[in-house]
N, C-alpha and C positions, 0 to 999 in steps of 0.2 A: 446510525440509528440502531436501536434494538427493535426491529420490526416497526411498529407505529410509535414507539417511544424513543426519547432521546437517549443516546449512549452515555453512561457514566460508569466509572469504576465502582465496584462493590454493589452494583444494582442487580437485583434478581431479574432473570429473564428466562425464556424457554425457547428451545429450538423447535423444528417442525415435528419432532417426535414427542413433544410435550415433556422433554427432559429439562429440569431446572438447572441453571448455572449462573455464575457471575464471572467477571473478568477482573483479575488482579494485575496482570501484566499483558501487554499487547505490543509487540514490535514486529515489523516486517520490512523487508527490503523492496524498494521499487527502483528499477534501474533501466538504463539505456532508453531514455525517452525519445520518441520520434513524433514530431508534429506532422500531421497529414493535412494538406492544404491545397487550395487552388486546383481542383480537379484530380485529386489523388496523388499529388506530389508529396514525397516523403522527405522530410528534413530532419536528420538526426541531431540530437543535442549531445555534444561531446562531453565526456566525463560526467555523465548524469547518474549519480549514485545517491540514493536517498534512503536513510534509515528512519522509518516512521516510528516515532514514539507517541503513544496516545496522550501523554501528558506534557508534550512540548509543542511550542510554535517555532517554526524554523523558516528560513528563507534560502532558496537555491537560485543562483543566477544562471539563467539559460544561455546568455551570450548575445551575440549580434547576428541579426537575420535581415536579409534584404529580399524584397519581392514577395513577402507573404501578405496577402490581402484578405484571405478568407480561410479560417481554420475550420477543418471538417472532421478531424478526429485526433485522437491521442493513442499512440501505441506505446506500451511499456512492458518491461519484464517484471515478473514477480519472483524475486530472489536475486541471485548473483550468477551471471552467465558463466558457463564452463570455462571460458578462456581466462577468467579472472578468479574464479571460485577457489582455486588451489594455491593462490599466491600467499606469501607470508604477510599477515596483517600488520606486523611491526614495520614493514617497509613503507607503509602509508604515513603521511604526516599526521601529527596529533590533531585531533578534531575532525579528520576525514571520516566519512561514514564507514569506510572499510577498515579503519584503524581499530585497535583494541578498545572495547567499551565494557562498562560494568553496569548490569550483568552481561556476561559474554554473549556475543552473537556468533562466535566461531567455534567449530567442533573439532578442530585439528586439521593438519595439512591434508590428510587423505580424504576426509569427508568434506572439508571446506566450511562455508558459513551456514549458520541457521538462516533459512529464508524467512521463517516465521517462528515466533515464540509467543504462544498463547497459554496463559495459566490462570487458574482460578479455582473456585469451589463449585461442586455440583451435588446432586441428590436432593431428596425432598426437603432437607433442612440446610442445604448448602454447607455441609461440613466435611464432604469428601473432596480431597484435592484432585485436580486433573492437570496434566501438562501435555501440550502438543508442540513439539519442536520439529518442524519440517525442514528437510534438507535433501541434497542429492542432485547431481547434474541432470538426471532424467526428469527431475521435478521442477526444472527451470521453465516456467511457462510464460509465453508472450501473449498479451491480451490487447485488444483494440476496442476502444469505445468511440462510437460516432458522436461527435460533439460539435458545437459551434461556440466560438468565443463571444462573450458579451462585453461590449465596450462601455466603460463607465468612467468618465472624466480622465481619459487617457490610459486607463487600465484595461487590460483584457482579462476577463475572468471566465474560467471553465468550471461550471458547477457539477460536482460528482457526488452522488449519494453512496455511502458505505453502510450496508446492513450487516452488523456484526453477528446477528442471529444466524445468518446464512453461512458464516464460517463453520458452523457446526451442523449444517444441513445433512440429515440422514446419518449422523454419527451418534452411536450409542454411547452416551457419556455418564449415565446414571451411576455406574460403578467406579467412576473416577479413573479413566484411562491415563496411563503414563506412557506416552508414545514419543520416543526420540529416535528419529531416523528417516529413512526414505520410503517406508511402507506403512501400512496400517492407518490408524486415525490421523497421524501426522500428515501422511500423503493425501488423505481425503480432505483435510483442512486446506492444504495448498490448492487442491483441485477446486474446492469451493471458492477460494479467493479468486481463482481464474474464472470460474463460471458464473458465480452468483453474487459475490459480495459487492462489487462495484457496478454502478449503473449511472448513466448520464441523467442529469436533471436540468430543467429550464433551458432547453435548446431553443434559442431565440435568434438574435441578430448576429450578423457576421462581423468580422473585425476589419480594421484598416491597417495600413502599413505601420510597422513598428521596428525599432532597432534593438537597443539594449533593454532587456527586460529582466525582472525579478520573478522568481517562482516561489509562491507562498502557498502553503497548505493550511487552511484554517476552517473553523476553530479547532483547537486541540485542548481538551478532549472534544470530540465531535458531539454536537447536540442535535441539530436538525439536518445539516448537510455538510459534506466535505467539499470545500471550494479550492480550486487551483487558480491562483491569481498571477497573471503576467503583467508586470508594471512597466509601462512605457518610459524609457529613460531619454528619449530623443528630445 
C-alpha cells in the first residue's frame, strides 16, 4: 500500500513528513525464513533467499515439513546475512536470487549486496531524483511477525501488508537524497523496513498438517495486501 491507497509505480504519494515522492524501482532481499509454530517451535527454511521485485510474481518452494499443525509467526531477515553477504555472486547458479542481476543488487566483494534499492522522484513536482541503496552487515535486520496461516482449499496463506510510505518514515527526501551505503537515509530506510513497513493482516484460523509447499508472494505489484501463500503438495 501507499498508506490508504494501493501501491503502483509512478504514483504520487507522501511520507509522514508530507514530502511527495513516487517509486520507479523497488527491490529488496528477504532471507533465511523461519516458521514459528506449535507453541513457539522454530523451523528454518533451508536456502531461503528471495529477491523481491515489485513488478514480478514469483514462487519459492519451502520444502518438506512434518508435524506443523499451527503456524504462529514468520521470522525473516531483511537483506543478506553476513555469512553469505561477501560471497562471489558469480558462484551462484543462473536465476538464483544471489546470482548477478540487472540492475545490479551487488556492491562489490567488500560491501556485499544491496539489501534494498529504492529509487524514484520527489519534491513538489516530482522532478528531483532520489536513490536509497541500503547495505552493510550491521544493517542485516531480523524481523518477526506474529501471524496465523489461513487454510483455503488445501493452501495455507499468510497475509501481510506492506506500506511503502513507511519505508520513508521520518526521512527528509524533498531535496532528493542520493544515499548509497550503510549510513544516512539508506540505513534509515532499512530500519523502516524492519520496524514499520510490514505488518500482519487477517489473523484468523490456524493451519493443519502439510508437507511439500510452495511459497508465493502476490500480487505484484502490491495493490491492497501482500500475501504469502503456502501451497499443500500432499
